[in-house]
C-alpha positions as CSV (number, residue, x, y, z in Angstrom):
1,M,36.6,13.2,-8.8
2,D,36.9,10.0,-6.8
3,E,38.6,7.0,-8.3
4,I,36.3,4.6,-10.1
5,V,37.1,0.9,-9.6
6,F,35.7,-2.2,-11.3
7,N,36.4,-5.9,-10.6
8,L,36.8,-7.4,-14.1
9,L,36.1,-10.8,-15.6
10,L,37.7,-11.3,-19.0
11,N,36.7,-14.1,-21.4
12,S,38.8,-15.1,-24.4
13,V,37.5,-16.5,-27.7
14,S,39.2,-19.8,-26.7
15,G,37.1,-20.0,-23.6
16,S,39.7,-19.1,-20.9
17,S,38.6,-16.7,-18.1
18,L,40.8,-14.2,-16.4
19,S,40.1,-11.8,-13.5
20,G,41.5,-8.3,-12.9
21,T,40.9,-4.8,-11.7
22,L,40.4,-1.5,-13.5
23,S,40.9,1.8,-11.6
24,Y,40.6,5.2,-13.1
25,R,39.6,8.8,-12.6
26,F,38.6,11.7,-14.7
27,S,41.6,14.0,-14.9
28,E,40.5,17.0,-13.0
29,L,37.3,16.9,-15.1
30,D,39.3,18.7,-17.9
31,T,37.7,18.3,-21.2
32,V,39.9,17.1,-24.0
33,K,41.2,19.7,-26.4
34,S,39.6,19.5,-29.8
35,G,42.9,18.8,-31.5
36,E,43.3,15.6,-29.4
37,V,40.1,14.1,-30.6
38,S,39.6,12.3,-33.9
39,S,37.6,14.2,-36.6
40,L,34.9,11.6,-36.3
41,V,34.2,12.3,-32.7
42,Q,34.5,16.0,-33.4
43,Q,31.9,15.7,-36.1
44,A,29.5,13.8,-33.7
45,L,30.0,16.6,-31.1
46,T,28.9,19.3,-33.5
47,Q,25.6,17.6,-34.4
48,Q,22.6,19.5,-32.9
49,T,20.9,16.3,-31.9
50,M,23.4,15.1,-29.3
51,E,25.2,16.8,-26.5
52,L,28.4,15.0,-25.4
53,T,31.4,16.1,-23.5
54,V,34.8,14.4,-24.0
55,Y,36.9,14.0,-20.9
56,R,40.4,12.7,-20.4
57,V,40.7,9.6,-18.2
58,D,43.8,8.1,-16.6
59,G,44.1,4.9,-14.6
60,T,45.6,1.4,-14.2
61,L,44.7,-2.1,-15.4
62,S,45.8,-5.2,-13.5
63,V,45.2,-8.6,-14.9
64,P,48.0,-10.7,-13.4
65,E,48.0,-13.3,-16.2
66,L,48.6,-10.5,-18.7
67,T,50.2,-7.6,-16.8
68,G,52.3,-9.6,-14.4
69,S,52.5,-8.6,-10.7
70,S,52.1,-4.9,-11.3
71,A,49.3,-2.8,-12.9
72,V,49.9,-1.1,-16.2
73,S,49.1,2.6,-16.7
74,I,46.4,3.5,-19.2
75,S,44.9,6.7,-20.5
76,G,42.1,7.6,-22.9
77,I,38.8,9.5,-23.3
78,S,35.3,9.1,-22.0
79,L,32.3,10.4,-23.9
80,V,29.7,11.6,-21.3
81,S,26.1,12.6,-22.2
82,Q,24.3,15.4,-20.5
83,L,21.8,12.9,-19.1
84,G,23.9,10.5,-17.2
85,P,27.0,8.2,-16.9
86,P,29.6,7.9,-19.7
87,V,28.3,6.6,-23.0
88,V,31.7,5.0,-23.8
89,T,35.2,5.0,-22.4
90,I,38.2,4.1,-24.5
91,F,41.7,3.4,-23.0
92,S,45.1,2.5,-24.4
93,G,48.4,1.6,-22.7
94,T,50.6,4.6,-22.0
95,D,53.9,3.0,-23.1
96,Q,55.2,0.3,-25.5
97,S,55.2,-2.4,-22.9
98,S,51.5,-2.1,-22.4
99,N,50.2,-2.4,-25.9
100,L,46.5,-2.7,-25.2
101,G,43.1,-1.3,-26.1
102,L,40.2,-1.3,-23.8
103,Q,36.7,-0.1,-24.6
104,F,33.6,-0.3,-22.5
105,N,30.2,1.2,-21.7
106,G,27.8,1.1,-18.7
107,I,25.2,-1.7,-19.0
108,D,23.0,-0.4,-16.2
109,S,21.7,3.1,-15.3
110,A,23.6,3.2,-12.0
111,F,26.9,2.6,-13.8
112,S,27.7,-0.3,-11.4
113,H,28.3,-2.7,-14.3
114,I,30.3,-2.3,-17.5
115,G,30.7,-4.4,-20.6
116,G,33.2,-4.2,-23.4
117,G,36.3,-5.6,-24.9
118,L,40.1,-5.7,-24.4
119,L,42.7,-6.2,-27.1
120,W,46.1,-7.3,-25.6
121,R,49.2,-7.4,-27.7
122,S,52.4,-9.0,-26.6
123,G,55.1,-9.2,-29.2
124,E,53.6,-10.8,-32.2
125,Q,50.7,-12.3,-30.2
126,Q,47.3,-10.7,-30.0
127,Q,44.6,-11.7,-27.6
128,E,41.0,-10.6,-27.6
129,F,38.7,-10.6,-24.5
130,S,35.2,-9.7,-23.8
131,V,35.1,-7.8,-20.5
132,L,32.4,-7.6,-17.8
133,G,33.0,-5.4,-14.8
134,T,31.3,-4.8,-11.4
135,R,31.9,-2.0,-9.0
136,P,32.6,-3.2,-5.5
137,A,30.0,-2.5,-2.9
138,S,30.7,0.9,-1.2
139,G,30.1,-0.4,2.3
140,L,27.4,2.0,3.3
């Protein structure tokens, strides 16, 4: 699957705004093994009223004011319904230097806009941001 890119606007509770970029892809569209998913998600997947598939996602997050000049590697899962784009995507940093949590969902049916939150931890400090993302125009 092609790389998915969003230009991000992050707003902190103190009112500061940061910009960045999220790039990710579904890892060969392999579904996550059941042992890698929390029991809560597994329970939701066994309900007869919903059909969700859990996919592994890998990518990078670049917010220069937080990540410095290079992007940090992130990985996580995406819950995808049978009817459309991902219901929710959840990322975390892949190493100790990128102690972060990012969660978002699509806010339009075309999945061209996302909304969610970012938790960034640096040493003893923790920062929370609301996140809005827009996919760049494809140039058709």
